[in-house]
LOTORZA-974847 format. One record per residue (C-alpha): residue number from 1; z, x, y. Coordinates in steps of 0.02 Angstrom, whole numbers, plus 50000, padded with zeros to 5 digits. Example, Ala and Ser with C-alpha at 12.3 -4.5 7.8 and 13.67 -1.06 7.14 Angstrom:
BEGIN
    i      w      u      v
    1  50390  50615  49775
    2  50357  50684  49947
! end
This chain:
BEGIN
    i      w      u      v
    1  42695  55187  45864
    2  42872  55224  45936
    3  42937  55384  45949
    4  43018  55445  45790
    5  43194  55522  45776
    6  43206  55707  45760
    7  43346  55794  45675
    8  43395  55989  45641
    9  43410  56029  45456
   10  43394  56226  45469
   11  43456  56352  45578
   12  43420  56540  45579
   13  43479  56696  45691
   14  43433  56882  45714
   15  43549  56935  45862
   16  43660  57067  45940
   17  43810  56955  45872
   18  43746  56954  45692
   19  43596  56941  45610
   20  43647  56794  45495
   21  43712  56615  45558
   22  43894  56626  45486
   23  43927  56800  45555
   24  43841  56746  45728
   25  43940  56591  45742
   26  44096  56669  45701
   27  44076  56812  45831
   28  44014  56670  45959
   29  44174  56572  45947
   30  44287  56733  45939
   31  44214  56780  46108
   32  44138  56946  46067
   33  44010  57046  46177
   34  43853  57120  46105
   35  43837  57237  46229
   36  43820  57424  46209
   37  43733  57582  46254
   38  43543  57580  46230
   39  43482  57659  46068
   40  43302  57606  46061
   41  43256  57743  46189
   42  43356  57886  46280
   43  43403  57803  46444
   44  43466  57957  46509
   45  43292  58049  46485
   46  43205  57889  46563
   47  43341  57895  46705
   48  43360  57706  46716
   49  43488  57638  46809
   50  43547  57515  46676
   51  43591  57615  46526
   52  43648  57476  46408
   53  43590  57305  46319
   54  43631  57188  46183
   55  43540  57268  46039
   56  43510  57190  45864
   57  43598  57287  45744
   58  43604  57296  45553
   59  43452  57193  45533
   60  43347  57246  45388
   61  43167  57167  45385
   62  43136  57205  45217
   63  43261  57079  45165
   64  43116  56949  45207
   65  42951  57049  45193
   66  42896  57214  45113
   67  42892  57373  45207
   68  42700  57378  45204
   69  42694  57205  45291
   70  42835  57237  45411
   71  42729  57389  45487
   72  42591  57270  45541
   73  42718  57179  45660
   74  42805  57222  45819
   75  42995  57210  45811
   76  42966  57053  45911
   77  42885  56967  45759
   78  42997  57047  45644
   79  43148  56963  45716
   80  43045  56802  45714
   81  43022  56816  45535
   82  43207  56859  45483
   83  43258  56702  45591
   84  43126  56590  45528
   85  43147  56631  45340
   86  43338  56607  45357
   87  43303  56431  45440
   88  43190  56382  45295
   89  43308  56423  45173
   90  43443  56340  45256
   91  43348  56178  45274
   92  43339  56163  45071
   93  43157  56117  45087
   94  43050  56116  44925
   95  42894  56185  45000
   96  42814  56168  44823
   97  42832  55976  44847
   98  42793  55960  45026
   99  42634  55917  45110
  100  42610  56084  45199
  101  42476  56005  45319
  102  42632  55918  45388
  103  42738  56065  45440
  104  42692  56187  45584
  105  42757  56320  45676
  106  42799  56352  45865
  107  42879  56489  45952
  108  42929  56530  46124
  109  42905  56718  46187
  110  42925  56791  46369
  111  42845  56959  46344
  112  42791  56989  46160
  113  42749  57144  46076
  114  42786  57266  46215
  115  42872  57395  46113
  116  42705  57414  46009
  117  42596  57412  46182
  118  42706  57552  46261
  119  42698  57657  46100
  120  42504  57626  46094
  121  42481  57668  46277
  122  42585  57830  46255
  123  42497  57884  46108
  124  42319  57850  46189
  125  42380  57948  46347
  126  42424  58095  46239
  127  42268  58101  46143
  128  42167  58092  46300
  129  42251  58237  46377
  130  42218  58338  46236
  131  42030  58287  46236
  132  42032  58187  46077
  133  41954  58020  46055
  134  42095  57884  46081
  135  42126  57811  45905
  136  42267  57681  45862
  137  42322  57604  45714
  138  42215  57445  45669
  139  42360  57332  45684
  140  42393  57373  45870
  141  42305  57216  45931
  142  42402  57102  45806
  143  42575  57186  45853
  144  42557  57167  46044
  145  42496  56978  46043
  146  42641  56867  46063
  147  42555  56729  45955
  148  42613  56835  45789
  149  42784  56773  45795
  150  42720  56595  45752
  151  42555  56657  45668
  152  42649  56761  45541
  153  42771  56634  45503
  154  42626  56505  45460
  155  42545  56628  45351
  156  42707  56682  45257
  157  42745  56492  45214
  158  42572  56415  45208
  159  42609  56301  45341
  160  42444  56209  45407
  161  42510  56111  45540
  162  42514  56143  45739
  163  42541  56326  45766
  164  42560  56415  45918
  165  42675  56501  46055
  166  42739  56438  46221
  167  42760  56552  46363
  168  42874  56494  46519
  169  42971  56663  46542
  170  43155  56621  46511
  171  43128  56443  46469
  172  43010  56481  46330
  173  43110  56449  46188
  174  43163  56288  46239
  175  42984  56240  46281
  176  42946  56284  46100
  177  43080  56168  46036
  178  43026  56025  46153
  179  42831  56041  46088
  180  42908  56039  45916
  181  42995  55886  45939
  182  42855  55798  46022
  183  42746  55844  45871
  184  42860  55758  45759
  185  42903  55608  45879
  186  42711  55579  45904
  187  42673  55581  45709
  188  42579  55744  45713
  189  42693  55832  45593
  190  42851  55784  45497
  191  42934  55958  45488
  192  42922  56087  45624
  193  42989  56275  45625
  194  43026  56325  45798
  195  43116  56447  45908
  196  43101  56606  46016
  197  43105  56785  45993
  198  43105  56938  46101
  199  43116  57139  46087
  200  43113  57189  46269
  201  43202  57346  46252
  202  43082  57492  46330
  203  43117  57595  46472
  204  42977  57514  46580
  205  43051  57346  46551
  206  43221  57403  46597
  207  43146  57495  46750
  208  43055  57353  46797
  209  43210  57221  46799
  210  43307  57362  46894
  211  43172  57366  47021
  212  43204  57187  47058
  213  43387  57207  47056
  214  43406  57084  46922
  215  43504  57194  46784
  216  43696  57226  46785
  217  43726  57418  46812
  218  43897  57406  46758
  219  43861  57570  46646
  220  44044  57614  46622
  221  44088  57453  46538
  222  43942  57362  46461
  223  44044  57250  46364
  224  44115  57166  46518
  225  43956  57175  46615
  226  43891  56992  46584
  227  44011  56894  46688
  228  43939  56720  46731
  229  44029  56623  46872
  230  44130  56769  46914
  231  44123  56833  47086
  232  44104  57020  47050
  233  43944  56986  46931
  234  43787  57110  46971
  235  43660  57035  46859
  236  43615  57001  46688
  237  43625  57101  46522
  238  43445  57105  46440
  239  43456  57064  46251
  240  43337  57055  46097
  241  43337  56942  45938
  242  43268  56790  45883
  243  43336  56612  45822
  244  43241  56469  45735
  245  43271  56291  45689
  246  43201  56163  45559
  247  43170  56012  45653
  248  43125  55867  45535
  249  43099  55676  45557
  250  43245  55573  45513
  251  43184  55473  45370
  252  43102  55622  45293
  253  43263  55725  45296
  254  43366  55571  45231
  255  43243  55545  45083
  256  43277  55725  45020
  257  43462  55719  45051
  258  43452  55859  45179
  259  43607  55929  45276
  260  43585  55873  45454
  261  43671  55981  45587
  262  43630  55864  45744
  263  43506  55737  45808
  264  43379  55796  45959
  265  43416  55655  46081
  266  43306  55690  46228
  267  43228  55834  46333
  268  43183  55879  46507
  269  43043  55974  46594
  270  43030  56022  46789
  271  42967  56156  46903
  272  43055  56212  47046
  273  42896  56253  47152
  274  42988  56373  47254
  275  42978  56569  47220
  276  42917  56683  47081
  277  43087  56740  47037
  278  43229  56654  47134
  279  43279  56493  47103
  280  43287  56341  47228
  281  43451  56379  47302
  282  43508  56196  47298
  283  43451  56178  47118
  284  43332  56059  47147
  285  43222  56091  46990
  286  43383  56107  46885
  287  43434  55928  46959
  288  43275  55850  46911
  289  43266  55945  46729
  290  43433  55878  46679
  291  43413  55707  46742
  292  43247  55697  46651
  293  43317  55747  46495
  294  43462  55606  46517
  295  43319  55476  46549
  296  43227  55531  46400
  297  43398  55522  46282
  298  43432  55360  46364
  299  43609  55435  46413
  300  43724  55429  46551
  301  43807  55592  46622
  302  43971  55535  46539
  303  43886  55541  46364
  304  43878  55739  46375
  305  44031  55830  46315
  306  43973  56006  46345
  307  43824  56099  46432
  308  43775  56265  46383
  309  43730  56338  46548
  310  43574  56458  46578
  311  43720  56553  46661
  312  43626  56726  46679
  313  43766  56819  46784
  314  43659  56842  46938
  315  43713  56797  47109
  316  43588  56676  47148
  317  43551  56588  46982
  318  43733  56535  46955
  319  43767  56477  47102
  320  43611  56358  47104
  321  43653  56301  46927
  322  43829  56242  46977
  323  43764  56146  47121
  324  43647  56057  47001
  325  43759  56011  46885
  326  43881  55942  47007
  327  43747  55831  47082
  328  43702  55771  46911
  329  43871  55745  46830
  330  43974  55695  46968
  331  44162  55680  46942
  332  44124  55702  46753
  333  44094  55899  46785
  334  44290  55900  46776
  335  44299  55817  46610
  336  44159  55905  46520
  337  44152  56083  46452
  338  44033  56210  46517
  339  43990  56387  46451
  340  43876  56518  46487
  341  43855  56611  46307
  342  43742  56746  46384
  343  43909  56833  46422
  344  43919  56873  46243
  345  43730  56867  46180
  346  43659  56953  46331
  347  43496  56867  46397
  348  43361  56854  46256
  349  43230  56812  46394
  350  43095  56705  46286
  351  43221  56693  46139
  352  43362  56628  46251
  353  43323  56441  46240
  354  43310  56448  46041
  355  43469  56555  46033
  356  43563  56443  46139
  357  43495  56288  46056
  358  43555  56347  45893
  359  43731  56370  45981
  360  43731  56195  46054
  361  43688  56122  45883
  362  43837  56217  45792
  363  43951  56157  45942
  364  43908  55975  45909
  365  43936  56008  45718
  366  44094  56091  45724
  367  44166  56018  45884
  368  44194  56183  45952
  369  44150  56242  46138
  370  44118  56432  46144
  371  44189  56533  46296
  372  44107  56616  46452
  373  44197  56785  46427
  374  44234  56927  46555
  375  44314  56818  46694
  376  44472  56884  46765
  377  44593  56785  46870
  378  44560  56794  47060
  379  44381  56859  47020
  380  44312  56696  47112
  381  44151  56664  47210
  382  44189  56544  47350
  383  44019  56451  47327
  384  44077  56394  47141
  385  44191  56248  47114
  386  44316  56320  46992
  387  44381  56154  46950
  388  44233  56134  46834
  389  44283  56182  46656
  390  44187  56348  46628
  391  44297  56370  46464
  392  44336  56545  46522
  393  44380  56682  46386
  394  44427  56577  46247
  395  44342  56445  46135
  396  44384  56265  46147
  397  44417  56141  46015
  398  44358  55963  46075
  399  44244  55814  46008
  400  44073  55855  46056
  401  43973  55693  46050
  402  43813  55780  46137
  403  43775  55954  46206
  404  43654  55993  46337
  405  43557  56162  46342
  406  43492  56233  46504
  407  43355  56368  46514
  408  43268  56414  46679
  409  43132  56556  46694
  410  43036  56650  46829
  411  42895  56551  46900
  412  43035  56410  46923
  413  43003  56347  46741
  414  43144  56226  46700
  415  43175  56170  46522
  416  43322  56084  46436
  417  43368  55993  46272
  418  43515  55877  46219
  419  43572  55884  46034
  420  43700  55734  45979
  421  43786  55691  45824
  422  43681  55601  45708
  423  43710  55416  45694
! end
C-alpha cells in the first residue's frame, strides 16, 4: 500500500501570545512579544540571573475540564488539554459517527510535569525536616509523567488509536507530528491529534539553563530579549504553552467536507552526533534533516517559499542554522522568506515544533510570513549573510506554496516538517 495523503483539519493553541487561535495569529502577524517578568515564582527570592519569560496568561483550564479534574494534572497537561480540545472542536469531527479505534493521540514533551515534581519535592523535604512521614497527593505520579499530556486527551475523547509521547528535547513537538503523519500514511489510523506541550517555569529550570549560559539575561528589556540573527543576541527566552493539530487522511477529510488548512508534504529526521548541547558548527545535521524532508516530499529547494527557523537567539545555533539553510537552498535563500517566531513566542522547548507547526500552516493558508522581531539596523553578526530575507520586524504578504519548519534539540536531535497548499 502506498503512502496515504495527510492533511491538517484542526488547530489549537495555548500560548504567551494568546490562548485561542484567532488571538494568537493576530498577535504573531502583528509582531508582538510575549515576554515579561516571571510571575510563576519570585525570581528575586530565587536569585536567578534571568527574571523574565514568556508566560501563558488568561488561560482558564475550566473552559475545557472541571476544576476537580484539573487538580489531577500538571500545568503541562492542562495546556495540552486546552490546545487539544480546541483543535478537535476546530476540526468539526463528529465523534459520535467516527470509529474511535482509528483516532489516536501523540504529543511531544521535553521535560514534563516539572512544576508538580518541584512542588512535591519541596513538600516532602519540609515534612521530613519536621519529623513527619512524607505524604503526597495520590495524583503526584500522574502529574509528573509527561505521557499524561497524550493520555488525558485520549481519555477525554475516548480515542483508542495509537497513543504516546515523544521526547527529543526541543525537537519533541515536530517528532510527535512526524509520528502522527506516519500512523496515517501507513494506515494505522485515519485521524491523529498531535502536538507538544511544556510548562518549564520553575526556579531550578531557569537556574539550570542559566548555568549553561543558554538564556538571555536582558532583564531590563524582556520584550526585546529574544533577537534571533542579531549580533547582540545573548540567549533564548524560555516559554510555556501548548499547540495541537488534527491530522487526517485526505479522503476521510474530503468525505466529511472538512476545512483543510494545509497538506503535510514531507518530513525529515537526523542526528548531529556532535555534542550534548552545542550544534554542529557547520550545520551538518541541519543540512541532512532539511534535505531528508525535501526528498520525502519529492520537492526541490525552489518549491519552498518560507522557512520557520529554529532560530532560538543563541550565538552558536543561529549561525549554524543559517549555514545549513544556505547550503541546502543555494541562491534560492535570497528569494524565499525566513523568520524566527521564537522572537515573539519565546522557546516552548518540547512544544516549540508544535506551535511553529501551527504558524507554518497558518502562513500557507493565509499567504502571510510572520516577522522576526527585535532586529535593529546595524546590529549584525559578521558570520550571518544578511542578504537572506529574515523578514525582520514586519510581517510580509506573499504566496506561500509550501513552508518548512525546523526544530533542533539538545543531544543533536533534528526534525523538520513541510506543509503545502492542498492540491
